[in-house]
N, C-alpha and C positions, 0 to 999 in steps of 0.2 A: 471596763476596757476591752473585755472579750467581745462585746457586742460591736464595738467600733471596728475591730479587726475583721469580723465577719462581714460587716457592711462594706468595708474597703475591698474585700475579696470579691463580693458580688458586683460591685461597681466596675471592677476590672474585667469581668467576663462580658458585660454588655457591650463595651466598645469593640472588643475582639469579634463578637458575633456580628456587630454592625459592619465591621471591616470585611469579614468573610462574605457576608450577604452582598455587600457592594461589589466585591470582586466577582462573585458568581453572576450578578446582574450584568456587569460590564462584559464579562466573557460571553454570556448568552446574546447580548445585544451585538457584540462584535461578530459572532457567528451568523446571526440573522442578516446583518448588513453585508457580510462577505458573500453569503449565498445569494442574496438579492443582486449584488453588484456583479457577480460572476455567472449569473444564470444564462446570459446570452453569449458568453465567451465559448469559443470552440474548445473541445477537449481533445486529448490525444487520440481517443477513439474516433472522433469526428475527422481529424486530420488523416488518420490511417485508413479510413473506410475505402477509398478508391484503390489503395495499394495493398494487396494481400501479402501477408508475411511469408507464406510458403505456398507452393502450388497445391492444388486440390488433389492431384494424383501425380505419381512419379512419371517422368517422361520415359517413353519406351526406347529401347536400343535402336529400333528402326529409325527413330528421329535423330539419331546421332548421339544419344546419351551413352556415356561410358559406364559399364557396370562396375560395381565396387570390387576391390581386390583385397585380400587379406593383408594385414599390416606387415607381416614378415616376407611377403612376396612369394612364398612357396605354395605348393598345391594345397587345397583344402583337405583336411583330414576327416575321415568319417568315423563316427563312433567314439571319438575321444582317444583313440589309440595312437601312440607315437610310433613312427616306423622308422 
């Protein structure tokens, strides 16, 4: 009877291995199909290419840009001393 129990345990592992292998194969096929299907689709980088996110350099005050001011509105302090 001990041999029959061992044989049943081995038979249970084979279908589980087959199911896992099938899941992996379906996942890989899905990834390949997805990549082939979306290869010619525009990406976010393609859509944003003509529109820069930020300027290459800061605008100068001569062009009408307002310089940054401290959050508290007071004069900037030098050396970290409070006066």
